[in-house]
C-alpha positions as CSV (number, residue, x, y, z in Angstrom):
1,X,-1.4,-11.1,0.6
2,X,-4.2,-10.0,2.8
3,X,-4.4,-13.4,4.5
4,X,-0.7,-13.2,5.5
5,X,-0.9,-9.6,6.7
6,X,-4.1,-10.4,8.7
7,X,-1.9,-12.6,10.9
8,X,0.1,-9.6,12.2
9,X,-0.9,-7.7,15.3
10,X,-0.9,-3.9,15.2
11,X,-2.0,-3.6,11.6
12,X,-5.4,-2.5,10.5
13,X,-6.7,-2.7,7.0
14,X,-8.4,0.3,5.5
15,X,-10.3,-0.4,2.3
16,X,-9.9,2.1,-0.4
17,X,-13.2,2.9,-2.1
18,X,-11.9,1.9,-5.5
19,X,-9.5,-1.0,-4.6
20,X,-10.0,-2.8,-7.9
21,X,-8.9,0.1,-10.0
22,X,-5.6,0.1,-11.8
23,X,-2.8,2.4,-10.7
24,X,-2.2,3.4,-14.3
25,X,1.3,2.0,-14.8
26,X,0.5,-1.0,-17.0
27,X,3.8,-1.3,-18.9
28,X,4.0,0.7,-22.0
29,X,0.7,2.4,-21.2
30,X,2.5,4.6,-18.8
31,X,4.8,5.7,-21.6
32,X,2.3,6.0,-24.4
33,X,-0.4,7.6,-22.3
34,X,1.7,9.3,-19.6
35,X,-0.9,12.0,-18.7
36,X,-3.7,9.4,-18.3
37,X,-1.3,7.1,-16.4
38,X,-0.4,9.9,-14.0
39,X,-4.0,10.9,-13.5
40,X,-5.0,7.3,-12.7
41,X,-2.1,7.0,-10.2
42,X,-3.0,10.3,-8.5
43,X,-6.6,9.1,-8.2
44,X,-5.4,5.9,-6.5
45,X,-3.2,7.9,-4.1
46,X,-6.0,10.3,-3.1
47,X,-8.3,7.3,-2.5
48,X,-5.8,5.7,-0.1
49,X,-5.1,9.0,1.7
50,X,-8.8,9.7,2.1
51,X,-9.4,6.5,4.0
52,X,-6.4,7.3,6.3
53,X,-3.8,4.8,5.0
54,X,-0.2,5.3,6.1
55,X,1.3,2.6,3.9
56,X,0.2,1.1,0.6
57,X,1.2,-2.6,0.3
58,X,1.4,-4.4,-3.0
59,X,3.0,-7.3,-4.7
60,X,3.7,-5.6,-8.0
61,X,6.8,-3.4,-8.0
62,X,5.8,-1.5,-11.2
63,X,2.6,-0.3,-9.4
64,X,4.7,0.7,-6.4
65,X,7.3,2.5,-8.4
66,X,4.7,4.4,-10.3
67,X,2.8,5.4,-7.1
68,X,6.0,6.3,-5.3
69,X,7.1,8.6,-8.0
70,X,3.8,10.4,-8.0
71,X,3.9,10.5,-4.1
72,X,7.4,12.1,-4.1
73,X,6.5,14.7,-6.6
74,X,3.3,15.6,-4.7
75,X,4.8,15.4,-1.3
76,X,1.9,13.2,-0.1
77,X,2.4,11.8,3.4
78,X,2.0,8.1,2.6
79,X,4.5,5.3,2.1
80,X,4.5,2.4,-0.3
81,X,6.1,-1.0,0.3
82,X,6.3,-4.4,-1.4
83,X,4.9,-7.2,0.7
84,X,8.3,-8.9,1.2
85,X,9.7,-5.6,2.4
86,X,6.9,-5.1,4.8
87,X,7.5,-8.6,6.3
88,X,11.2,-8.0,6.5
89,X,10.7,-4.7,8.4
90,X,8.2,-6.4,10.7
91,X,10.5,-9.3,11.4
92,X,13.3,-7.0,12.2
93,X,11.1,-5.2,14.8
94,X,9.8,-8.5,16.2
95,X,12.8,-10.9,16.1
96,X,10.8,-13.8,17.5
97,X,8.6,-13.7,14.5
98,X,5.4,-13.9,16.5
99,X,2.7,-13.5,14.0
100,X,-0.3,-13.3,16.3
101,X,-3.9,-12.7,15.3
102,X,-5.3,-9.3,16.0
103,X,-7.0,-9.0,19.4
104,X,-10.4,-7.4,19.5
105,X,-10.4,-3.7,20.4
106,X,-6.6,-3.4,19.9
107,X,-5.5,0.0,18.6
108,X,-3.3,-0.6,15.6
109,X,0.2,0.9,15.1
110,X,0.0,0.9,11.3
111,X,-2.8,1.5,8.9
112,X,-2.5,-0.4,5.6
113,X,-4.3,-0.5,2.4
114,X,-3.7,-3.0,-0.4
115,X,-3.2,-2.4,-4.1
116,X,-4.7,-5.4,-5.8
């Protein structure tokens, strides 16, 4: 995912300090251990907010739904999107589909972080 998103101008990656940590959803884990699951998800959100992310991009919809639910309940100012949704939005704003490499010193329009 990151290789594809690196091709887009106006996007800057922000690395969460614990980018390899699970969001806490994990199928039935979220049902059987709901308190632990919610705490893990909240930790992930705080991590992304603390590095200045505006959007969390992931490929796994269950992670995104879990994080989005927590974000809505907390009123946290961060968005989540699936990678295909992100590209769809980007293509709509840039109809020529010009995926250009980032230029040095360019100020990004969007700050992204990735859920692995």
